[in-house]
PDB file with one MODEL, atoms N, CA, C and O in Angstrom:
MODEL        1
ATOM      1  N   MET A   1     114.365  57.071  67.993  1.00  0.00           N
ATOM      2  CA  MET A   1     114.077  58.344  67.362  1.00  0.00           C
ATOM      3  C   MET A   1     114.402  59.476  68.338  1.00  0.00           C
ATOM      4  O   MET A   1     114.130  59.370  69.534  1.00  0.00           O
ATOM      5  N   ILE A   2     114.974  60.539  67.828  1.00  0.00           N
ATOM      6  CA  ILE A   2     115.330  61.674  68.673  1.00  0.00           C
ATOM      7  C   ILE A   2     114.073  62.471  68.980  1.00  0.00           C
ATOM      8  O   ILE A   2     113.292  62.805  68.089  1.00  0.00           O
ATOM      9  N   GLY A   3     113.897  62.766  70.260  1.00  0.00           N
ATOM     10  CA  GLY A   3     112.731  63.523  70.661  1.00  0.00           C
ATOM     11  C   GLY A   3     112.831  64.985  70.255  1.00  0.00           C
ATOM     12  O   GLY A   3     113.918  65.500  69.995  1.00  0.00           O
ATOM     13  N   HIS A   4     111.695  65.635  70.207  1.00  0.00           N
ATOM     14  CA  HIS A   4     111.636  67.036  69.803  1.00  0.00           C
ATOM     15  C   HIS A   4     112.450  67.916  70.754  1.00  0.00           C
ATOM     16  O   HIS A   4     113.144  68.832  70.313  1.00  0.00           O
ATOM     17  N   ASP A   5     112.364  67.637  72.062  1.00  0.00           N
ATOM     18  CA  ASP A   5     113.099  68.441  73.046  1.00  0.00           C
ATOM     19  C   ASP A   5     114.610  68.314  72.853  1.00  0.00           C
ATOM     20  O   ASP A   5     115.339  69.297  72.983  1.00  0.00           O
ATOM     21  N   THR A   6     115.075  67.112  72.546  1.00  0.00           N
ATOM     22  CA  THR A   6     116.505  66.897  72.324  1.00  0.00           C
ATOM     23  C   THR A   6     116.972  67.665  71.097  1.00  0.00           C
ATOM     24  O   THR A   6     118.041  68.274  71.110  1.00  0.00           O
ATOM     25  N   THR A   7     116.178  67.635  70.051  1.00  0.00           N
ATOM     26  CA  THR A   7     116.524  68.349  68.822  1.00  0.00           C
ATOM     27  C   THR A   7     116.602  69.846  69.080  1.00  0.00           C
ATOM     28  O   THR A   7     117.532  70.506  68.618  1.00  0.00           O
ATOM     29  N   ILE A   8     115.645  70.383  69.804  1.00  0.00           N
ATOM     30  CA  ILE A   8     115.634  71.818  70.131  1.00  0.00           C
ATOM     31  C   ILE A   8     116.848  72.169  70.989  1.00  0.00           C
ATOM     32  O   ILE A   8     117.508  73.181  70.754  1.00  0.00           O
ATOM     33  N   ARG A   9     117.142  71.319  71.997  1.00  0.00           N
ATOM     34  CA  ARG A   9     118.280  71.579  72.878  1.00  0.00           C
ATOM     35  C   ARG A   9     119.585  71.594  72.085  1.00  0.00           C
ATOM     36  O   ARG A   9     120.418  72.481  72.271  1.00  0.00           O
ATOM     37  N   ASP A  10     119.762  70.613  71.201  1.00  0.00           N
ATOM     38  CA  ASP A  10     120.975  70.568  70.382  1.00  0.00           C
ATOM     39  C   ASP A  10     121.063  71.789  69.477  1.00  0.00           C
ATOM     40  O   ASP A  10     122.136  72.373  69.322  1.00  0.00           O
ATOM     41  N   TRP A  11     119.954  72.171  68.886  1.00  0.00           N
ATOM     42  CA  TRP A  11     119.936  73.331  67.997  1.00  0.00           C
ATOM     43  C   TRP A  11     120.309  74.596  68.772  1.00  0.00           C
ATOM     44  O   TRP A  11     121.083  75.417  68.280  1.00  0.00           O
ATOM     45  N   LEU A  12     119.764  74.756  69.979  1.00  0.00           N
ATOM     46  CA  LEU A  12     120.080  75.930  70.791  1.00  0.00           C
ATOM     47  C   LEU A  12     121.556  75.954  71.183  1.00  0.00           C
ATOM     48  O   LEU A  12     122.180  77.016  71.200  1.00  0.00           O
ATOM     49  N   GLU A  13     122.111  74.787  71.497  1.00  0.00           N
ATOM     50  CA  GLU A  13     123.528  74.718  71.865  1.00  0.00           C
ATOM     51  C   GLU A  13     124.416  75.117  70.683  1.00  0.00           C
ATOM     52  O   GLU A  13     125.371  75.876  70.848  1.00  0.00           O
ATOM     53  N   ILE A  14     124.102  74.610  69.509  1.00  0.00           N
ATOM     54  CA  ILE A  14     124.875  74.957  68.311  1.00  0.00           C
ATOM     55  C   ILE A  14     124.727  76.437  68.002  1.00  0.00           C
ATOM     56  O   ILE A  14     125.705  77.102  67.660  1.00  0.00           O
ATOM     57  N   LYS A  15     123.520  76.953  68.117  1.00  0.00           N
ATOM     58  CA  LYS A  15     123.261  78.370  67.850  1.00  0.00           C
ATOM     59  C   LYS A  15     124.040  79.247  68.830  1.00  0.00           C
ATOM     60  O   LYS A  15     124.579  80.282  68.439  1.00  0.00           O
ATOM     61  N   GLN A  16     124.102  78.843  70.094  1.00  0.00           N
ATOM     62  CA  GLN A  16     124.829  79.620  71.099  1.00  0.00           C
ATOM     63  C   GLN A  16     126.329  79.626  70.800  1.00  0.00           C
ATOM     64  O   GLN A  16     126.979  80.663  70.925  1.00  0.00           O
ATOM     65  N   ARG A  17     126.886  78.464  70.401  1.00  0.00           N
ATOM     66  CA  ARG A  17     128.306  78.414  70.057  1.00  0.00           C
ATOM     67  C   ARG A  17     128.605  79.287  68.848  1.00  0.00           C
ATOM     68  O   ARG A  17     129.625  79.976  68.814  1.00  0.00           O
ATOM     69  N   ALA A  18     127.721  79.262  67.858  1.00  0.00           N
ATOM     70  CA  ALA A  18     127.921  80.089  66.665  1.00  0.00           C
ATOM     71  C   ALA A  18     127.852  81.563  67.037  1.00  0.00           C
ATOM     72  O   ALA A  18     128.624  82.367  66.517  1.00  0.00           O
ATOM     73  N   ARG A  19     126.947  81.922  67.919  1.00  0.00           N
ATOM     74  CA  ARG A  19     126.805  83.318  68.338  1.00  0.00           C
ATOM     75  C   ARG A  19     128.053  83.779  69.087  1.00  0.00           C
ATOM     76  O   ARG A  19     128.514  84.900  68.875  1.00  0.00           O
ATOM     77  N   SER A  20     128.606  82.943  69.953  1.00  0.00           N
ATOM     78  CA  SER A  20     129.808  83.345  70.687  1.00  0.00           C
ATOM     79  C   SER A  20     130.979  83.514  69.726  1.00  0.00           C
ATOM     80  O   SER A  20     131.850  84.353  69.957  1.00  0.00           O
ATOM     81  N   HIS A  21     131.013  82.728  68.650  1.00  0.00           N
ATOM     82  CA  HIS A  21     132.065  82.896  67.643  1.00  0.00           C
ATOM     83  C   HIS A  21     131.861  84.209  66.890  1.00  0.00           C
ATOM     84  O   HIS A  21     132.836  84.870  66.532  1.00  0.00           O
ATOM     85  N   ASP A  22     130.617  84.593  66.647  1.00  0.00           N
ATOM     86  CA  ASP A  22     130.342  85.868  65.974  1.00  0.00           C
ATOM     87  C   ASP A  22     130.793  87.049  66.828  1.00  0.00           C
ATOM     88  O   ASP A  22     131.255  88.059  66.297  1.00  0.00           O
ATOM     89  N   LEU A  23     130.660  86.927  68.148  1.00  0.00           N
ATOM     90  CA  LEU A  23     131.010  88.029  69.033  1.00  0.00           C
ATOM     91  C   LEU A  23     132.519  88.156  69.225  1.00  0.00           C
ATOM     92  O   LEU A  23     133.022  89.257  69.451  1.00  0.00           O
ATOM     93  N   GLN A  24     133.248  87.037  69.137  1.00  0.00           N
ATOM     94  CA  GLN A  24     134.702  87.055  69.339  1.00  0.00           C
ATOM     95  C   GLN A  24     135.396  86.267  68.229  1.00  0.00           C
ATOM     96  O   GLN A  24     136.000  85.230  68.506  1.00  0.00           O
ATOM     97  N   PRO A  25     135.327  86.731  66.979  1.00  0.00           N
ATOM     98  CA  PRO A  25     135.875  85.934  65.881  1.00  0.00           C
ATOM     99  C   PRO A  25     137.389  85.992  65.750  1.00  0.00           C
ATOM    100  O   PRO A  25     137.979  85.095  65.148  1.00  0.00           O
ATOM    101  N   ASN A  26     138.031  87.006  66.288  1.00  0.00           N
ATOM    102  CA  ASN A  26     139.453  87.218  66.016  1.00  0.00           C
ATOM    103  C   ASN A  26     140.355  86.888  67.193  1.00  0.00           C
ATOM    104  O   ASN A  26     141.330  87.596  67.444  1.00  0.00           O
ATOM    105  N   ILE A  27     140.043  85.830  67.911  1.00  0.00           N
ATOM    106  CA  ILE A  27     140.908  85.411  69.008  1.00  0.00           C
ATOM    107  C   ILE A  27     142.127  84.742  68.386  1.00  0.00           C
ATOM    108  O   ILE A  27     141.994  83.756  67.661  1.00  0.00           O
ATOM    109  N   LYS A  28     143.310  85.273  68.666  1.00  0.00           N
ATOM    110  CA  LYS A  28     144.531  84.757  68.058  1.00  0.00           C
ATOM    111  C   LYS A  28     145.494  84.282  69.135  1.00  0.00           C
ATOM    112  O   LYS A  28     145.480  84.767  70.267  1.00  0.00           O
ATOM    113  N   THR A  29     146.324  83.331  68.760  1.00  0.00           N
ATOM    114  CA  THR A  29     147.354  82.861  69.675  1.00  0.00           C
ATOM    115  C   THR A  29     148.499  83.870  69.684  1.00  0.00           C
ATOM    116  O   THR A  29     148.663  84.625  68.726  1.00  0.00           O
ATOM    117  N   PRO A  30     149.284  83.891  70.744  1.00  0.00           N
ATOM    118  CA  PRO A  30     150.412  84.829  70.781  1.00  0.00           C
ATOM    119  C   PRO A  30     151.412  84.515  69.667  1.00  0.00           C
ATOM    120  O   PRO A  30     151.508  83.368  69.229  1.00  0.00           O
ATOM    121  N   PRO A  31     152.152  85.517  69.208  1.00  0.00           N
ATOM    122  CA  PRO A  31     153.111  85.277  68.126  1.00  0.00           C
ATOM    123  C   PRO A  31     154.221  84.317  68.562  1.00  0.00           C
ATOM    124  O   PRO A  31     154.586  84.247  69.736  1.00  0.00           O
ATOM    125  N   MET A  32     154.739  83.587  67.584  1.00  0.00           N
ATOM    126  CA  MET A  32     155.800  82.618  67.850  1.00  0.00           C
ATOM    127  C   MET A  32     157.128  83.352  68.035  1.00  0.00           C
ATOM    128  O   MET A  32     157.452  84.239  67.245  1.00  0.00           O
ATOM    129  N   PRO A  33     157.900  82.997  69.067  1.00  0.00           N
ATOM    130  CA  PRO A  33     159.211  83.639  69.253  1.00  0.00           C
ATOM    131  C   PRO A  33     160.110  83.394  68.035  1.00  0.00           C
ATOM    132  O   PRO A  33     160.039  82.328  67.422  1.00  0.00           O
ATOM    133  N   PRO A  34     160.951  84.364  67.682  1.00  0.00           N
ATOM    134  CA  PRO A  34     161.799  84.222  66.490  1.00  0.00           C
ATOM    135  C   PRO A  34     162.701  82.984  66.527  1.00  0.00           C
ATOM    136  O   PRO A  34     162.899  82.335  65.500  1.00  0.00           O
ATOM    137  N   GLU A  35     163.244  82.656  67.696  1.00  0.00           N
ATOM    138  CA  GLU A  35     164.126  81.487  67.798  1.00  0.00           C
ATOM    139  C   GLU A  35     163.363  80.201  67.488  1.00  0.00           C
ATOM    140  O   GLU A  35     163.870  79.328  66.783  1.00  0.00           O
ATOM    141  N   LEU A  36     162.153  80.087  68.012  1.00  0.00           N
ATOM    142  CA  LEU A  36     161.341  78.900  67.751  1.00  0.00           C
ATOM    143  C   LEU A  36     160.968  78.819  66.273  1.00  0.00           C
ATOM    144  O   LEU A  36     160.979  77.738  65.684  1.00  0.00           O
ATOM    145  N   LYS A  37     160.640  79.956  65.681  1.00  0.00           N
ATOM    146  CA  LYS A  37     160.296  79.977  64.258  1.00  0.00           C
ATOM    147  C   LYS A  37     161.502  79.567  63.406  1.00  0.00           C
ATOM    148  O   LYS A  37     161.354  78.806  62.450  1.00  0.00           O
ATOM    149  N   ARG A  38     162.678  80.064  63.746  1.00  0.00           N
ATOM    150  CA  ARG A  38     163.887  79.708  62.999  1.00  0.00           C
ATOM    151  C   ARG A  38     164.165  78.210  63.106  1.00  0.00           C
ATOM    152  O   ARG A  38     164.488  77.562  62.111  1.00  0.00           O
ATOM    153  N   ARG A  39     164.037  77.657  64.326  1.00  0.00           N
ATOM    154  CA  ARG A  39     164.268  76.228  64.513  1.00  0.00           C
ATOM    155  C   ARG A  39     163.255  75.400  63.737  1.00  0.00           C
ATOM    156  O   ARG A  39     163.604  74.369  63.162  1.00  0.00           O
ATOM    157  N   ARG A  40     162.000  75.845  63.719  1.00  0.00           N
ATOM    158  CA  ARG A  40     160.967  75.123  62.976  1.00  0.00           C
ATOM    159  C   ARG A  40     161.259  75.154  61.482  1.00  0.00           C
ATOM    160  O   ARG A  40     161.133  74.138  60.798  1.00  0.00           O
ATOM    161  N   ASP A  41     161.652  76.324  60.977  1.00  0.00           N
ATOM    162  CA  ASP A  41     161.972  76.448  59.555  1.00  0.00           C
ATOM    163  C   ASP A  41     163.186  75.599  59.187  1.00  0.00           C
ATOM    164  O   ASP A  41     163.195  74.948  58.142  1.00  0.00           O
ATOM    165  N   ASP A  42     164.219  75.602  60.047  1.00  0.00           N
ATOM    166  CA  ASP A  42     165.406  74.783  59.795  1.00  0.00           C
ATOM    167  C   ASP A  42     165.053  73.297  59.782  1.00  0.00           C
ATOM    168  O   ASP A  42     165.548  72.539  58.948  1.00  0.00           O
ATOM    169  N   SER A  43     164.206  72.895  60.699  1.00  0.00           N
ATOM    170  CA  SER A  43     163.794  71.499  60.770  1.00  0.00           C
ATOM    171  C   SER A  43     163.019  71.106  59.513  1.00  0.00           C
ATOM    172  O   SER A  43     163.217  70.016  58.977  1.00  0.00           O
ATOM    173  N   GLU A  44     162.148  71.981  59.048  1.00  0.00           N
ATOM    174  CA  GLU A  44     161.382  71.714  57.826  1.00  0.00           C
ATOM    175  C   GLU A  44     162.319  71.600  56.623  1.00  0.00           C
ATOM    176  O   GLU A  44     162.136  70.731  55.770  1.00  0.00           O
ATOM    177  N   GLU A  45     163.314  72.471  56.557  1.00  0.00           N
ATOM    178  CA  GLU A  45     164.270  72.434  55.451  1.00  0.00           C
ATOM    179  C   GLU A  45     165.079  71.128  55.470  1.00  0.00           C
ATOM    180  O   GLU A  45     165.284  70.508  54.426  1.00  0.00           O
ATOM    181  N   ARG A  46     165.535  70.715  56.653  1.00  0.00           N
ATOM    182  CA  ARG A  46     166.282  69.454  56.757  1.00  0.00           C
ATOM    183  C   ARG A  46     165.413  68.266  56.352  1.00  0.00           C
ATOM    184  O   ARG A  46     165.893  67.337  55.701  1.00  0.00           O
ATOM    185  N   ARG A  47     164.135  68.293  56.736  1.00  0.00           N
ATOM    186  CA  ARG A  47     163.220  67.214  56.369  1.00  0.00           C
ATOM    187  C   ARG A  47     163.043  67.152  54.856  1.00  0.00           C
ATOM    188  O   ARG A  47     163.028  66.064  54.281  1.00  0.00           O
ATOM    189  N   MET A  48     162.909  68.312  54.202  1.00  0.00           N
ATOM    190  CA  MET A  48     162.763  68.340  52.747  1.00  0.00           C
ATOM    191  C   MET A  48     164.011  67.784  52.070  1.00  0.00           C
ATOM    192  O   MET A  48     163.900  67.043  51.094  1.00  0.00           O
ATOM    193  N   PHE A  49     165.205  68.130  52.575  1.00  0.00           N
ATOM    194  CA  PHE A  49     166.443  67.602  52.004  1.00  0.00           C
ATOM    195  C   PHE A  49     166.514  66.079  52.157  1.00  0.00           C
ATOM    196  O   PHE A  49     166.945  65.382  51.239  1.00  0.00           O
ATOM    197  N   ARG A  50     166.090  65.561  53.322  1.00  0.00           N
ATOM    198  CA  ARG A  50     166.079  64.106  53.522  1.00  0.00           C
ATOM    199  C   ARG A  50     165.124  63.431  52.545  1.00  0.00           C
ATOM    200  O   ARG A  50     165.423  62.360  52.017  1.00  0.00           O
ATOM    201  N   GLN A  51     163.963  64.065  52.305  1.00  0.00           N
ATOM    202  CA  GLN A  51     163.011  63.492  51.361  1.00  0.00           C
ATOM    203  C   GLN A  51     163.586  63.484  49.946  1.00  0.00           C
ATOM    204  O   GLN A  51     163.428  62.505  49.217  1.00  0.00           O
ATOM    205  N   LEU A  52     164.254  64.572  49.557  1.00  0.00           N
ATOM    206  CA  LEU A  52     164.843  64.633  48.219  1.00  0.00           C
ATOM    207  C   LEU A  52     165.964  63.609  48.056  1.00  0.00           C
ATOM    208  O   LEU A  52     166.153  63.060  46.970  1.00  0.00           O
ATOM    209  N   ALA A  53     166.700  63.355  49.122  1.00  0.00           N
ATOM    210  CA  ALA A  53     167.790  62.383  49.066  1.00  0.00           C
ATOM    211  C   ALA A  53     167.267  60.951  49.123  1.00  0.00           C
ATOM    212  O   ALA A  53     168.014  60.006  48.871  1.00  0.00           O
ATOM    213  N   GLY A  54     165.991  60.788  49.453  1.00  0.00           N
ATOM    214  CA  GLY A  54     165.405  59.448  49.529  1.00  0.00           C
ATOM    215  C   GLY A  54     165.564  58.790  50.879  1.00  0.00           C
ATOM    216  O   GLY A  54     165.247  57.610  51.028  1.00  0.00           O
ATOM    217  N   ASP A  55     166.048  59.522  51.868  1.00  0.00           N
ATOM    218  CA  ASP A  55     166.240  58.955  53.206  1.00  0.00           C
ATOM    219  C   ASP A  55     164.946  58.901  54.009  1.00  0.00           C
ATOM    220  O   ASP A  55     164.853  58.164  54.991  1.00  0.00           O
ATOM    221  N   GLU A  56     163.964  59.667  53.603  1.00  0.00           N
ATOM    222  CA  GLU A  56     162.708  59.738  54.341  1.00  0.00           C
ATOM    223  C   GLU A  56     161.569  59.750  53.332  1.00  0.00           C
ATOM    224  O   GLU A  56     161.647  60.459  52.329  1.00  0.00           O
ATOM    225  N   PRO A  57     160.502  58.971  53.577  1.00  0.00           N
ATOM    226  CA  PRO A  57     159.387  58.981  52.622  1.00  0.00           C
ATOM    227  C   PRO A  57     158.687  60.341  52.607  1.00  0.00           C
ATOM    228  O   PRO A  57     158.590  61.011  53.635  1.00  0.00           O
ATOM    229  N   ILE A  58     158.210  60.730  51.453  1.00  0.00           N
ATOM    230  CA  ILE A  58     157.511  62.013  51.307  1.00  0.00           C
ATOM    231  C   ILE A  58     156.110  61.870  51.875  1.00  0.00           C
ATOM    232  O   ILE A  58     155.380  60.942  51.529  1.00  0.00           O
ATOM    233  N   GLN A  59     155.742  62.798  52.751  1.00  0.00           N
ATOM    234  CA  GLN A  59     154.416  62.779  53.361  1.00  0.00           C
ATOM    235  C   GLN A  59     153.574  63.873  52.735  1.00  0.00           C
ATOM    236  O   GLN A  59     154.020  65.009  52.573  1.00  0.00           O
ATOM    237  N   GLN A  60     152.353  63.513  52.387  1.00  0.00           N
ATOM    238  CA  GLN A  60     151.426  64.487  51.819  1.00  0.00           C
ATOM    239  C   GLN A  60     150.783  65.277  52.951  1.00  0.00           C
ATOM    240  O   GLN A  60     150.468  64.723  54.004  1.00  0.00           O
ATOM    241  N   ALA A  61     150.590  66.577  52.728  1.00  0.00           N
ATOM    242  CA  ALA A  61     149.920  67.414  53.724  1.00  0.00           C
ATOM    243  C   ALA A  61     148.448  67.033  53.771  1.00  0.00           C
ATOM    244  O   ALA A  61     147.839  66.732  52.745  1.00  0.00           O
ATOM    245  N   ALA A  62     147.882  67.050  54.978  1.00  0.00           N
ATOM    246  CA  ALA A  62     146.478  66.669  55.136  1.00  0.00           C
ATOM    247  C   ALA A  62     145.549  67.758  54.727  1.00  0.00           C
ATOM    248  O   ALA A  62     144.331  67.592  54.801  1.00  0.00           O
TER     249      ALA A  62
ENDMDL
END
């Protein structure tokens, strides 16, 4: 059985993480360089064409 102190400690840890998210909710990653974005889009398009041609099995998005 979980002791009362452990439950309180876990609750405080979760509460602290939630509070830090409230204080800094909009942390964003730097924008993707245009060349990398173009290569990613081209790769996605080629993958879709392979799936339509039957060369690659269609994968469902998670």
